All heavy atoms as TSV, in Angstrom:
chain	resi	resn	atom	element	x	y	z
A	1	ASN	N	N	153.841	103.994	216.543
A	1	ASN	CA	C	152.905	103.063	217.148
A	1	ASN	C	C	151.469	103.443	216.816
A	1	ASN	O	O	150.565	103.159	217.585
A	1	ASN	CB	C	153.124	102.999	218.658
A	1	ASN	CG	C	154.521	102.521	219.006
A	1	ASN	OD1	O	155.125	101.730	218.284
A	1	ASN	ND2	N	155.049	103.016	220.107
A	2	ARG	N	N	151.318	104.156	215.714
A	2	ARG	CA	C	150.014	104.593	215.214
A	2	ARG	C	C	149.321	105.613	216.117
A	2	ARG	O	O	148.114	105.718	216.147
A	2	ARG	CB	C	149.087	103.397	214.966
A	2	ARG	CG	C	149.603	102.416	213.946
A	2	ARG	CD	C	149.542	103.032	212.579
A	2	ARG	NE	N	150.040	102.070	211.604
A	2	ARG	CZ	C	150.455	102.421	210.413
A	2	ARG	NH1	N	150.446	103.666	210.055
A	2	ARG	NH2	N	150.894	101.528	209.579
A	3	GLU	N	N	150.126	106.387	216.866
A	3	GLU	CA	C	149.602	107.498	217.654
A	3	GLU	C	C	150.363	108.754	217.256
A	3	GLU	O	O	151.581	108.718	217.111
A	3	GLU	CB	C	149.802	107.253	219.151
A	3	GLU	CG	C	148.994	106.105	219.704
A	3	GLU	CD	C	149.250	105.912	221.198
A	3	GLU	OE1	O	149.737	106.849	221.859
A	3	GLU	OE2	O	148.966	104.815	221.678
A	4	MET	N	N	149.650	109.852	217.087
A	4	MET	CA	C	150.309	111.112	216.739
A	4	MET	C	C	151.193	111.540	217.901
A	4	MET	O	O	150.729	111.683	219.026
A	4	MET	CB	C	149.263	112.194	216.465
A	4	MET	CG	C	149.861	113.542	216.147
A	4	MET	SD	S	150.556	113.660	214.502
A	4	MET	CE	C	149.076	113.599	213.521
A	5	GLY	N	N	152.483	111.697	217.645
A	5	GLY	CA	C	153.412	112.126	218.677
A	5	GLY	C	C	153.896	113.539	218.454
A	5	GLY	O	O	154.302	114.220	219.374
A	6	GLN	N	N	153.833	113.975	217.207
A	6	GLN	CA	C	154.369	115.292	216.875
A	6	GLN	C	C	153.783	115.714	215.537
A	6	GLN	O	O	153.672	114.916	214.618
A	6	GLN	CB	C	155.878	115.190	216.792
A	6	GLN	CG	C	156.588	116.461	216.554
A	6	GLN	CD	C	158.097	116.261	216.668
A	6	GLN	OE1	O	158.566	115.213	217.078
A	6	GLN	NE2	N	158.850	117.250	216.301
A	7	MET	N	N	153.404	116.991	215.433
A	7	MET	CA	C	152.916	117.506	214.157
A	7	MET	C	C	153.441	118.918	213.983
A	7	MET	O	O	153.199	119.782	214.821
A	7	MET	CB	C	151.391	117.497	214.098
A	7	MET	CG	C	150.853	117.931	212.775
A	7	MET	SD	S	149.082	117.669	212.748
A	7	MET	CE	C	148.730	118.120	211.071
A	8	ALA	N	N	154.194	119.121	212.929
A	8	ALA	CA	C	154.763	120.444	212.653
A	8	ALA	C	C	155.048	120.536	211.165
A	8	ALA	O	O	154.940	119.550	210.439
A	8	ALA	CB	C	156.039	120.643	213.467
A	9	ASN	N	N	155.427	121.725	210.722
A	9	ASN	CA	C	155.823	121.878	209.324
A	9	ASN	C	C	157.049	122.778	209.247
A	9	ASN	O	O	157.502	123.333	210.243
A	9	ASN	CB	C	154.667	122.403	208.461
A	9	ASN	CG	C	154.210	123.767	208.889
A	9	ASN	OD1	O	155.012	124.669	209.088
A	9	ASN	ND2	N	152.904	123.935	209.038
A	10	THR	N	N	157.574	122.927	208.060
A	10	THR	CA	C	158.841	123.643	207.883
A	10	THR	C	C	158.743	125.131	208.221
A	10	THR	O	O	159.764	125.765	208.460
A	10	THR	CB	C	159.356	123.479	206.446
A	10	THR	OG1	O	158.337	123.924	205.539
A	10	THR	CG2	C	159.700	122.030	206.154
A	11	ASP	N	N	157.543	125.684	208.267
A	11	ASP	CA	C	157.399	127.095	208.647
A	11	ASP	C	C	157.867	127.353	210.073
A	11	ASP	O	O	158.199	128.474	210.432
A	11	ASP	CB	C	155.936	127.544	208.525
A	11	ASP	CG	C	155.461	127.609	207.085
A	11	ASP	OD1	O	156.317	127.735	206.181
A	11	ASP	OD2	O	154.243	127.526	206.865
A	12	LEU	N	N	157.908	126.311	210.896
A	12	LEU	CA	C	158.285	126.452	212.296
A	12	LEU	C	C	159.781	126.253	212.540
A	12	LEU	O	O	160.245	126.406	213.666
A	12	LEU	CB	C	157.492	125.455	213.152
A	12	LEU	CG	C	155.971	125.608	213.086
A	12	LEU	CD1	C	155.299	124.459	213.808
A	12	LEU	CD2	C	155.548	126.940	213.653
A	13	MET	N	N	160.522	125.916	211.496
A	13	MET	CA	C	161.949	125.661	211.662
A	13	MET	C	C	162.712	126.960	211.899
A	13	MET	O	O	162.370	128.001	211.337
A	13	MET	CB	C	162.506	124.939	210.435
A	13	MET	CG	C	161.939	123.536	210.284
A	13	MET	SD	S	162.502	122.695	208.798
A	13	MET	CE	C	164.212	122.434	209.200
A	14	ILE	N	N	163.737	126.902	212.733
A	14	ILE	CA	C	164.555	128.067	213.040
A	14	ILE	C	C	165.458	128.409	211.857
A	14	ILE	O	O	165.597	129.569	211.484
A	14	ILE	CB	C	165.389	127.814	214.309
A	14	ILE	CG1	C	164.451	127.663	215.507
A	14	ILE	CG2	C	166.409	128.922	214.534
A	14	ILE	CD1	C	165.114	127.140	216.757
A	15	ALA	N	N	166.089	127.395	211.264
A	15	ALA	CA	C	166.981	127.600	210.115
A	15	ALA	C	C	166.318	127.035	208.859
A	15	ALA	O	O	165.589	126.048	208.925
A	15	ALA	CB	C	168.317	126.905	210.354
A	16	ASP	N	N	166.579	127.652	207.714
A	16	ASP	CA	C	165.985	127.134	206.484
A	16	ASP	C	C	166.809	125.950	205.953
A	16	ASP	O	O	167.919	125.685	206.416
A	16	ASP	CB	C	165.828	128.229	205.431
A	16	ASP	CG	C	167.137	128.775	204.895
A	16	ASP	OD1	O	168.174	128.107	204.986
A	16	ASP	OD2	O	167.105	129.880	204.355
A	17	PHE	N	N	166.231	125.232	205.010
A	17	PHE	CA	C	166.868	124.023	204.482
A	17	PHE	C	C	168.279	124.280	203.959
A	17	PHE	O	O	169.191	123.504	204.209
A	17	PHE	CB	C	166.038	123.406	203.348
A	17	PHE	CG	C	164.757	122.803	203.799
A	17	PHE	CD1	C	163.563	123.225	203.256
A	17	PHE	CD2	C	164.725	121.818	204.773
A	17	PHE	CE1	C	162.361	122.663	203.665
A	17	PHE	CE2	C	163.544	121.251	205.190
A	17	PHE	CZ	C	162.355	121.684	204.631
A	18	ASN	N	N	168.461	125.355	203.197
A	18	ASN	CA	C	169.774	125.624	202.615
A	18	ASN	C	C	170.837	125.788	203.692
A	18	ASN	O	O	171.962	125.303	203.546
A	18	ASN	CB	C	169.724	126.857	201.717
A	18	ASN	CG	C	168.925	126.611	200.459
A	18	ASN	OD1	O	168.840	125.483	199.990
A	18	ASN	ND2	N	168.344	127.660	199.926
A	19	LYS	N	N	170.504	126.477	204.769
A	19	LYS	CA	C	171.466	126.674	205.851
A	19	LYS	C	C	171.784	125.353	206.543
A	19	LYS	O	O	172.942	125.050	206.839
A	19	LYS	CB	C	170.939	127.681	206.861
A	19	LYS	CG	C	171.932	128.007	207.943
A	19	LYS	CD	C	171.477	129.163	208.796
A	19	LYS	CE	C	172.572	129.510	209.782
A	19	LYS	NZ	N	172.339	130.775	210.440
A	20	ILE	N	N	170.768	124.544	206.794
A	20	ILE	CA	C	170.976	123.241	207.442
A	20	ILE	C	C	171.863	122.352	206.584
A	20	ILE	O	O	172.838	121.766	207.061
A	20	ILE	CB	C	169.626	122.558	207.723
A	20	ILE	CG1	C	168.861	123.339	208.795
A	20	ILE	CG2	C	169.825	121.104	208.141
A	20	ILE	CD1	C	167.421	122.921	208.959
A	21	ILE	N	N	171.555	122.260	205.304
A	21	ILE	CA	C	172.335	121.412	204.396
A	21	ILE	C	C	173.762	121.934	204.283
A	21	ILE	O	O	174.725	121.166	204.293
A	21	ILE	CB	C	171.653	121.316	203.021
A	21	ILE	CG1	C	170.356	120.511	203.170
A	21	ILE	CG2	C	172.576	120.674	201.988
A	21	ILE	CD1	C	169.458	120.555	201.959
A	22	SER	N	N	173.934	123.234	204.209
A	22	SER	CA	C	175.275	123.819	204.140
A	22	SER	C	C	176.095	123.481	205.379
A	22	SER	O	O	177.267	123.100	205.284
A	22	SER	CB	C	175.157	125.338	203.967
A	22	SER	OG	O	176.417	125.932	204.006
A	23	MET	N	N	175.483	123.628	206.558
A	23	MET	CA	C	176.200	123.350	207.801
A	23	MET	C	C	176.598	121.875	207.886
A	23	MET	O	O	177.731	121.553	208.239
A	23	MET	CB	C	175.318	123.728	209.001
A	23	MET	CG	C	175.145	125.230	209.158
A	23	MET	SD	S	173.887	125.756	210.367
A	23	MET	CE	C	174.064	124.619	211.698
A	24	ILE	N	N	175.678	120.993	207.560
A	24	ILE	CA	C	175.965	119.557	207.654
A	24	ILE	C	C	176.989	119.138	206.601
A	24	ILE	O	O	177.916	118.386	206.896
A	24	ILE	CB	C	174.672	118.739	207.533
A	24	ILE	CG1	C	173.800	119.001	208.763
A	24	ILE	CG2	C	174.976	117.248	207.387
A	24	ILE	CD1	C	172.418	118.419	208.679
A	25	SER	N	N	176.828	119.624	205.382
A	25	SER	CA	C	177.739	119.204	204.312
A	25	SER	C	C	179.154	119.741	204.499
A	25	SER	O	O	180.087	119.251	203.866
A	25	SER	CB	C	177.183	119.585	202.946
A	25	SER	OG	O	177.114	120.984	202.812
A	26	SER	N	N	179.337	120.718	205.382
A	26	SER	CA	C	180.696	121.175	205.660
A	26	SER	C	C	181.441	120.169	206.557
A	26	SER	O	O	182.659	120.215	206.650
A	26	SER	CB	C	180.678	122.553	206.323
A	26	SER	OG	O	180.213	122.480	207.658
A	27	GLN	N	N	180.706	119.265	207.178
A	27	GLN	CA	C	181.303	118.261	208.068
A	27	GLN	C	C	181.184	116.828	207.541
A	27	GLN	O	O	181.985	115.969	207.894
A	27	GLN	CB	C	180.641	118.322	209.446
A	27	GLN	CG	C	180.784	119.661	210.140
A	27	GLN	CD	C	182.208	119.946	210.543
A	27	GLN	OE1	O	182.889	119.082	211.076
A	27	GLN	NE2	N	182.673	121.158	210.285
A	28	TYR	N	N	180.161	116.557	206.729
A	28	TYR	CA	C	179.879	115.202	206.252
A	28	TYR	C	C	179.550	115.240	204.771
A	28	TYR	O	O	178.964	116.206	204.284
A	28	TYR	CB	C	178.671	114.602	206.989
A	28	TYR	CG	C	178.834	114.554	208.476
A	28	TYR	CD1	C	178.314	115.560	209.281
A	28	TYR	CD2	C	179.511	113.511	209.090
A	28	TYR	CE1	C	178.459	115.529	210.657
A	28	TYR	CE2	C	179.661	113.463	210.462
A	28	TYR	CZ	C	179.134	114.474	211.238
A	28	TYR	OH	O	179.285	114.435	212.599
A	29	ALA	N	N	179.872	114.162	204.080
A	29	ALA	CA	C	179.481	114.025	202.682
A	29	ALA	C	C	178.011	113.612	202.642
A	29	ALA	O	O	177.621	112.653	203.291
A	29	ALA	CB	C	180.340	112.982	201.982
A	30	LEU	N	N	177.204	114.366	201.929
A	30	LEU	CA	C	175.792	114.028	201.773
A	30	LEU	C	C	175.578	113.402	200.409
A	30	LEU	O	O	176.188	113.818	199.419
A	30	LEU	CB	C	174.921	115.283	201.915
A	30	LEU	CG	C	174.895	115.914	203.302
A	30	LEU	CD1	C	174.095	117.219	203.276
A	30	LEU	CD2	C	174.313	114.962	204.329
A	31	HIS	N	N	174.697	112.408	200.356
A	31	HIS	CA	C	174.415	111.686	199.120
A	31	HIS	C	C	172.913	111.635	198.881
A	31	HIS	O	O	172.120	111.767	199.819
A	31	HIS	CB	C	174.966	110.256	199.203
A	31	HIS	CG	C	176.430	110.217	199.514
A	31	HIS	ND1	N	177.403	110.475	198.584
A	31	HIS	CD2	C	177.087	109.962	200.668
A	31	HIS	CE1	C	178.595	110.378	199.140
A	31	HIS	NE2	N	178.436	110.080	200.416
A	32	ILE	N	N	172.520	111.435	197.640
A	32	ILE	CA	C	171.105	111.296	197.306
A	32	ILE	C	C	170.518	110.180	198.169
A	32	ILE	O	O	171.093	109.102	198.291
A	32	ILE	CB	C	170.928	110.981	195.810
A	32	ILE	CG1	C	171.354	112.200	194.984
A	32	ILE	CG2	C	169.487	110.596	195.502
A	32	ILE	CD1	C	171.376	111.952	193.495
A	33	GLY	N	N	169.397	110.465	198.785
A	33	GLY	CA	C	168.736	109.482	199.640
A	33	GLY	C	C	169.053	109.646	201.116
A	33	GLY	O	O	168.392	109.042	201.957
A	34	ASP	N	N	170.071	110.451	201.456
A	34	ASP	CA	C	170.368	110.705	202.866
A	34	ASP	C	C	169.191	111.429	203.509
A	34	ASP	O	O	168.503	112.218	202.863
A	34	ASP	CB	C	171.615	111.573	203.019
A	34	ASP	CG	C	172.902	110.808	202.772
A	34	ASP	OD1	O	172.858	109.577	202.666
A	34	ASP	OD2	O	173.958	111.467	202.691
A	35	ILE	N	N	168.974	111.154	204.771
A	35	ILE	CA	C	167.894	111.785	205.521
A	35	ILE	C	C	168.506	112.599	206.644
A	35	ILE	O	O	169.373	112.119	207.372
A	35	ILE	CB	C	166.934	110.720	206.096
A	35	ILE	CG1	C	166.315	109.915	204.964
A	35	ILE	CG2	C	165.869	111.377	206.962
A	35	ILE	CD1	C	165.515	108.728	205.433
A	36	ILE	N	N	168.064	113.832	206.787
A	36	ILE	CA	C	168.535	114.714	207.858
A	36	ILE	C	C	167.382	114.890	208.838
A	36	ILE	O	O	166.333	115.435	208.481
A	36	ILE	CB	C	168.973	116.078	207.300
A	36	ILE	CG1	C	170.115	115.907	206.304
A	36	ILE	CG2	C	169.369	117.013	208.437
A	36	ILE	CD1	C	170.448	117.164	205.529
A	37	PHE	N	N	167.571	114.404	210.052
A	37	PHE	CA	C	166.565	114.580	211.088
A	37	PHE	C	C	166.895	115.858	211.852
A	37	PHE	O	O	167.966	115.974	212.433
A	37	PHE	CB	C	166.562	113.386	212.049
A	37	PHE	CG	C	165.983	112.134	211.450
A	37	PHE	CD1	C	166.791	111.215	210.824
A	37	PHE	CD2	C	164.621	111.897	211.523
A	37	PHE	CE1	C	166.261	110.065	210.271
A	37	PHE	CE2	C	164.080	110.750	210.976
A	37	PHE	CZ	C	164.896	109.835	210.343
A	38	THR	N	N	165.981	116.813	211.855
A	38	THR	CA	C	166.233	118.086	212.511
A	38	THR	C	C	165.527	118.204	213.855
A	38	THR	O	O	165.867	119.055	214.653
A	38	THR	CB	C	165.770	119.255	211.626
A	38	THR	OG1	O	164.370	119.127	211.395
A	38	THR	CG2	C	166.542	119.270	210.320
A	39	GLY	N	N	164.517	117.395	214.073
A	39	GLY	CA	C	163.749	117.512	215.301
A	39	GLY	C	C	162.785	118.678	215.211
A	39	GLY	O	O	162.622	119.292	214.169
A	40	SER	N	N	162.143	118.971	216.310
A	40	SER	CA	C	161.163	120.049	216.352
A	40	SER	C	C	161.034	120.553	217.776
A	40	SER	O	O	161.049	119.769	218.713
A	40	SER	CB	C	159.803	119.526	215.868
A	40	SER	OG	O	158.811	120.489	216.087
A	41	PRO	N	N	160.897	121.861	217.951
A	41	PRO	CA	C	160.722	122.377	219.302
A	41	PRO	C	C	159.317	122.158	219.856
A	41	PRO	O	O	159.071	122.370	221.018
A	41	PRO	CB	C	161.006	123.878	219.139
A	41	PRO	CG	C	160.665	124.167	217.725
A	41	PRO	CD	C	161.004	122.914	216.963
A	42	LEU	N	N	158.387	121.723	219.021
A	42	LEU	CA	C	157.012	121.524	219.458
A	42	LEU	C	C	156.704	120.055	219.730
A	42	LEU	O	O	157.234	119.172	219.074
A	42	LEU	CB	C	156.045	122.019	218.375
A	42	LEU	CG	C	156.116	123.502	218.050
A	42	LEU	CD1	C	155.176	123.826	216.904
A	42	LEU	CD2	C	155.757	124.322	219.263
A	43	SER	N	N	155.840	119.797	220.673
A	43	SER	CA	C	155.296	118.459	220.937
A	43	SER	C	C	156.376	117.403	221.140
A	43	SER	O	O	156.320	116.326	220.568
A	43	SER	CB	C	154.369	118.030	219.795
A	43	SER	OG	O	153.360	118.976	219.600
A	44	ILE	N	N	157.381	117.702	221.929
A	44	ILE	CA	C	158.452	116.745	222.177
A	44	ILE	C	C	157.882	115.536	222.913
A	44	ILE	O	O	157.126	115.675	223.862
A	44	ILE	CB	C	159.595	117.390	222.981
A	44	ILE	CG1	C	160.212	118.509	222.151
A	44	ILE	CG2	C	160.636	116.374	223.384
A	44	ILE	CD1	C	161.216	119.331	222.888
A	45	CYS	N	N	158.232	114.340	222.448
A	45	CYS	CA	C	157.739	113.122	223.082
A	45	CYS	C	C	158.897	112.125	223.213
A	45	CYS	O	O	159.868	112.190	222.485
A	45	CYS	CB	C	156.595	112.519	222.289
A	45	CYS	SG	S	157.018	112.070	220.598
A	46	GLU	N	N	158.763	111.221	224.166
A	46	GLU	CA	C	159.797	110.204	224.351
A	46	GLU	C	C	159.628	109.088	223.329
A	46	GLU	O	O	158.516	108.743	222.943
A	46	GLU	CB	C	159.720	109.614	225.754
A	46	GLU	CG	C	160.202	110.564	226.812
A	46	GLU	CD	C	160.287	109.897	228.161
A	46	GLU	OE1	O	159.229	109.720	228.770
A	46	GLU	OE2	O	161.415	109.553	228.573
A	47	VAL	N	N	160.756	108.538	222.905
A	47	VAL	CA	C	160.778	107.424	221.968
A	47	VAL	C	C	161.571	106.307	222.620
A	47	VAL	O	O	162.621	106.541	223.205
A	47	VAL	CB	C	161.448	107.841	220.633
A	47	VAL	CG1	C	161.552	106.669	219.694
A	47	VAL	CG2	C	160.684	108.986	219.999
A	48	PHE	N	N	161.054	105.084	222.530
A	48	PHE	CA	C	161.682	103.950	223.197
A	48	PHE	C	C	162.013	102.831	222.214
A	48	PHE	O	O	161.439	102.752	221.123
A	48	PHE	CB	C	160.761	103.411	224.294
A	48	PHE	CG	C	160.499	104.410	225.383
A	48	PHE	CD1	C	159.337	105.167	225.392
A	48	PHE	CD2	C	161.437	104.624	226.384
A	48	PHE	CE1	C	159.103	106.097	226.390
A	48	PHE	CE2	C	161.214	105.553	227.389
A	48	PHE	CZ	C	160.041	106.288	227.383
A	49	ASP	N	N	162.931	101.977	222.628
A	49	ASP	CA	C	163.307	100.791	221.857
A	49	ASP	C	C	162.049	100.030	221.462
A	49	ASP	O	O	161.177	99.776	222.290
A	49	ASP	CB	C	164.227	99.913	222.714
A	49	ASP	CG	C	164.783	98.748	221.930
A	49	ASP	OD1	O	165.110	98.918	220.741
A	49	ASP	OD2	O	164.881	97.654	222.508
A	50	GLY	N	N	161.934	99.722	220.189
A	50	GLY	CA	C	160.786	98.971	219.691
A	50	GLY	C	C	159.652	99.831	219.167
A	50	GLY	O	O	158.748	99.316	218.508
A	51	ASP	N	N	159.677	101.140	219.448
A	51	ASP	CA	C	158.636	102.017	218.905
A	51	ASP	C	C	158.730	102.041	217.392
A	51	ASP	O	O	159.813	101.969	216.811
A	51	ASP	CB	C	158.791	103.454	219.420
A	51	ASP	CG	C	158.281	103.648	220.834
A	51	ASP	OD1	O	157.678	102.707	221.395
A	51	ASP	OD2	O	158.496	104.740	221.370
A	52	LYS	N	N	157.590	102.139	216.757
A	52	LYS	CA	C	157.533	102.236	215.305
A	52	LYS	C	C	157.145	103.672	214.949
A	52	LYS	O	O	156.123	104.166	215.387
A	52	LYS	CB	C	156.526	101.239	214.752
A	52	LYS	CG	C	156.972	99.808	214.946
A	52	LYS	CD	C	155.908	98.834	214.469
A	52	LYS	CE	C	156.365	97.403	214.641
A	52	LYS	NZ	N	156.541	96.988	216.010
A	53	LEU	N	N	158.004	104.326	214.162
A	53	LEU	CA	C	157.772	105.710	213.767
A	53	LEU	C	C	157.438	105.784	212.287
A	53	LEU	O	O	157.945	105.011	211.475
A	53	LEU	CB	C	159.008	106.566	214.046
A	53	LEU	CG	C	159.520	106.578	215.484
A	53	LEU	CD1	C	160.702	107.539	215.608
A	53	LEU	CD2	C	158.432	106.959	216.454
A	54	GLU	N	N	156.588	106.740	211.949
A	54	GLU	CA	C	156.214	106.965	210.559
A	54	GLU	C	C	156.205	108.469	210.320
A	54	GLU	O	O	155.683	109.234	211.128
A	54	GLU	CB	C	154.829	106.376	210.286
A	54	GLU	CG	C	154.389	106.459	208.854
A	54	GLU	CD	C	153.086	105.720	208.597
A	54	GLU	OE1	O	152.416	105.295	209.565
A	54	GLU	OE2	O	152.738	105.557	207.425
A	55	ALA	N	N	156.809	108.897	209.225
A	55	ALA	CA	C	156.866	110.308	208.868
A	55	ALA	C	C	156.056	110.535	207.596
A	55	ALA	O	O	156.024	109.677	206.713
A	55	ALA	CB	C	158.311	110.744	208.648
A	56	PHE	N	N	155.411	111.677	207.535
A	56	PHE	CA	C	154.571	112.011	206.396
A	56	PHE	C	C	155.057	113.291	205.737
A	56	PHE	O	O	155.541	114.202	206.397
A	56	PHE	CB	C	153.125	112.229	206.853
A	56	PHE	CG	C	152.416	110.973	207.234
A	56	PHE	CD1	C	152.608	110.413	208.483
A	56	PHE	CD2	C	151.561	110.356	206.341
A	56	PHE	CE1	C	151.954	109.239	208.845
A	56	PHE	CE2	C	150.907	109.188	206.693
A	56	PHE	CZ	C	151.099	108.629	207.948
A	57	LEU	N	N	154.901	113.356	204.423
A	57	LEU	CA	C	155.034	114.591	203.649
A	57	LEU	C	C	153.649	114.863	203.114
A	57	LEU	O	O	153.119	114.066	202.337
A	57	LEU	CB	C	156.033	114.439	202.509
A	57	LEU	CG	C	157.486	114.231	202.919
A	57	LEU	CD1	C	158.351	113.968	201.710
A	57	LEU	CD2	C	158.004	115.433	203.694
A	58	GLU	N	N	153.068	115.955	203.589
A	58	GLU	CA	C	151.659	116.238	203.316
A	58	GLU	C	C	150.849	115.060	203.873
A	58	GLU	O	O	150.998	114.745	205.032
A	58	GLU	CB	C	151.418	116.471	201.825
A	58	GLU	CG	C	152.208	117.623	201.245
A	58	GLU	CD	C	151.792	118.984	201.768
A	58	GLU	OE1	O	150.633	119.162	202.186
A	58	GLU	OE2	O	152.637	119.896	201.761
A	59	ASP	N	N	150.049	114.398	203.048
A	59	ASP	CA	C	149.241	113.269	203.525
A	59	ASP	C	C	149.853	111.919	203.169
A	59	ASP	O	O	149.234	110.878	203.415
A	59	ASP	CB	C	147.826	113.351	202.947
A	59	ASP	CG	C	147.064	114.548	203.478
A	59	ASP	OD1	O	147.291	114.913	204.644
A	59	ASP	OD2	O	146.236	115.102	202.730
A	60	ASP	N	N	151.037	111.915	202.573
A	60	ASP	CA	C	151.659	110.674	202.111
A	60	ASP	C	C	152.703	110.174	203.099
A	60	ASP	O	O	153.599	110.920	203.506
A	60	ASP	CB	C	152.324	110.874	200.743
A	60	ASP	CG	C	151.326	111.255	199.668
A	60	ASP	OD1	O	150.186	110.740	199.705
A	60	ASP	OD2	O	151.674	112.069	198.791
A	61	SER	N	N	152.620	108.894	203.448
A	61	SER	CA	C	153.635	108.283	204.300
A	61	SER	C	C	154.947	108.235	203.530
A	61	SER	O	O	155.014	107.699	202.431
A	61	SER	CB	C	153.202	106.870	204.697
A	61	SER	OG	O	154.204	106.246	205.459
A	62	ALA	N	N	156.002	108.847	204.090
A	62	ALA	CA	C	157.278	108.943	203.388
A	62	ALA	C	C	158.353	108.058	204.002
A	62	ALA	O	O	159.360	107.770	203.368
A	62	ALA	CB	C	157.759	110.389	203.383
A	63	LEU	N	N	158.156	107.611	205.245
A	63	LEU	CA	C	159.202	106.883	205.945
A	63	LEU	C	C	158.593	106.142	207.126
A	63	LEU	O	O	157.780	106.690	207.859
A	63	LEU	CB	C	160.244	107.890	206.454
A	63	LEU	CG	C	161.379	107.381	207.331
A	63	LEU	CD1	C	162.330	106.520	206.507
A	63	LEU	CD2	C	162.123	108.543	207.957
A	64	GLU	N	N	158.985	104.883	207.293
A	64	GLU	CA	C	158.591	104.104	208.462
A	64	GLU	C	C	159.811	103.339	208.960
A	64	GLU	O	O	160.584	102.822	208.161
A	64	GLU	CB	C	157.515	103.070	208.106
A	64	GLU	CG	C	156.160	103.640	207.811
A	64	GLU	CD	C	155.142	102.545	207.574
A	64	GLU	OE1	O	154.839	101.800	208.539
A	64	GLU	OE2	O	154.663	102.435	206.433
A	65	PHE	N	N	160.006	103.299	210.280
A	65	PHE	CA	C	161.106	102.518	210.831
A	65	PHE	C	C	160.832	102.191	212.292
A	65	PHE	O	O	159.995	102.812	212.933
A	65	PHE	CB	C	162.449	103.236	210.677
A	65	PHE	CG	C	162.535	104.566	211.379
A	65	PHE	CD1	C	163.041	104.656	212.679
A	65	PHE	CD2	C	162.122	105.725	210.748
A	65	PHE	CE1	C	163.123	105.881	213.319
A	65	PHE	CE2	C	162.204	106.953	211.380
A	65	PHE	CZ	C	162.710	107.025	212.673
A	66	GLU	N	N	161.573	101.206	212.798
A	66	GLU	CA	C	161.477	100.810	214.195
A	66	GLU	C	C	162.718	101.294	214.929
A	66	GLU	O	O	163.836	101.156	214.442
A	66	GLU	CB	C	161.364	99.287	214.310
A	66	GLU	CG	C	161.132	98.818	215.727
A	66	GLU	CD	C	160.830	97.331	215.806
A	66	GLU	OE1	O	160.134	96.820	214.913
A	66	GLU	OE2	O	161.314	96.691	216.752
A	67	VAL	N	N	162.526	101.898	216.091
A	67	VAL	CA	C	163.617	102.427	216.895
A	67	VAL	C	C	164.386	101.281	217.542
A	67	VAL	O	O	163.786	100.361	218.090
A	67	VAL	CB	C	163.092	103.386	217.978
A	67	VAL	CG1	C	164.194	103.847	218.898
A	67	VAL	CG2	C	162.388	104.578	217.319
A	68	ARG	N	N	165.699	101.348	217.481
A	68	ARG	CA	C	166.562	100.371	218.136
A	68	ARG	C	C	167.497	101.124	219.074
A	68	ARG	O	O	168.260	101.966	218.638
A	68	ARG	CB	C	167.409	99.597	217.122
A	68	ARG	CG	C	166.609	98.782	216.162
A	68	ARG	CD	C	166.138	97.555	216.854
A	68	ARG	NE	N	165.410	96.728	215.911
A	68	ARG	CZ	C	164.599	95.787	216.272
A	68	ARG	NH1	N	164.407	95.521	217.543
A	68	ARG	NH2	N	163.967	95.075	215.374
A	69	GLY	N	N	167.403	100.875	220.361
A	69	GLY	CA	C	168.276	101.550	221.314
A	69	GLY	C	C	167.532	101.931	222.579
A	69	GLY	O	O	166.351	101.665	222.716
A	70	GLU	N	N	168.235	102.530	223.478
A	70	GLU	CA	C	167.662	102.944	224.750
A	70	GLU	C	C	166.744	104.150	224.549
A	70	GLU	O	O	166.656	104.702	223.463
A	70	GLU	CB	C	168.779	103.292	225.740
A	70	GLU	CG	C	169.666	102.122	226.071
A	70	GLU	CD	C	168.908	100.966	226.715
A	70	GLU	OE1	O	168.066	101.215	227.591
A	70	GLU	OE2	O	169.133	99.820	226.310
A	71	GLY	N	N	166.090	104.587	225.627
A	71	GLY	CA	C	165.182	105.726	225.566
A	71	GLY	C	C	165.842	106.949	224.951
A	71	GLY	O	O	166.975	107.286	225.274
A	72	LEU	N	N	165.162	107.579	224.050
A	72	LEU	CA	C	165.663	108.753	223.346
A	72	LEU	C	C	164.663	109.884	223.531
A	72	LEU	O	O	163.523	109.659	223.895
A	72	LEU	CB	C	165.798	108.446	221.847
A	72	LEU	CG	C	166.610	107.226	221.457
A	72	LEU	CD1	C	166.409	106.926	219.983
A	72	LEU	CD2	C	168.073	107.461	221.747
A	73	ARG	N	N	165.079	111.081	223.244
A	73	ARG	CA	C	164.148	112.214	223.201
A	73	ARG	C	C	163.975	112.604	221.744
A	73	ARG	O	O	164.931	112.724	221.016
A	73	ARG	CB	C	164.704	113.415	223.977
A	73	ARG	CG	C	164.893	113.192	225.454
A	73	ARG	CD	C	163.621	113.016	226.211
A	73	ARG	NE	N	162.866	114.248	226.240
A	73	ARG	CZ	C	161.655	114.335	226.759
A	73	ARG	NH1	N	161.073	113.299	227.301
A	73	ARG	NH2	N	161.010	115.472	226.748
A	74	LEU	N	N	162.746	112.776	221.344
A	74	LEU	CA	C	162.455	113.180	219.969
A	74	LEU	C	C	161.594	114.416	220.002
A	74	LEU	O	O	160.745	114.545	220.834
A	74	LEU	CB	C	161.730	112.070	219.217
A	74	LEU	CG	C	161.318	112.347	217.797
A	74	LEU	CD1	C	162.531	112.460	216.891
A	74	LEU	CD2	C	160.385	111.300	217.291
C-alpha cells in the first residue's frame, strides 16, 4: 500500500539460502521462477485482504501482488 512495512536483508536470516532450498526441495519440486517466502523476524506487520505488497532487490522493484484472503501475519 506504498508504506514501508518491513526492511531487512539476507544477513539477518537464520539459515542460508542453500539450507533453505535443500530443506524445501526435499519435500517439493522446485522450478525456475518459483518464489520462496521466508519471512523475517524483524518488523512484523499485519497483512489484510486487498493489501498491495511490493518486494525489492536492492533498489529495484522485483515483485508486486495483491493479498487475497483473511488477515495474515507477515
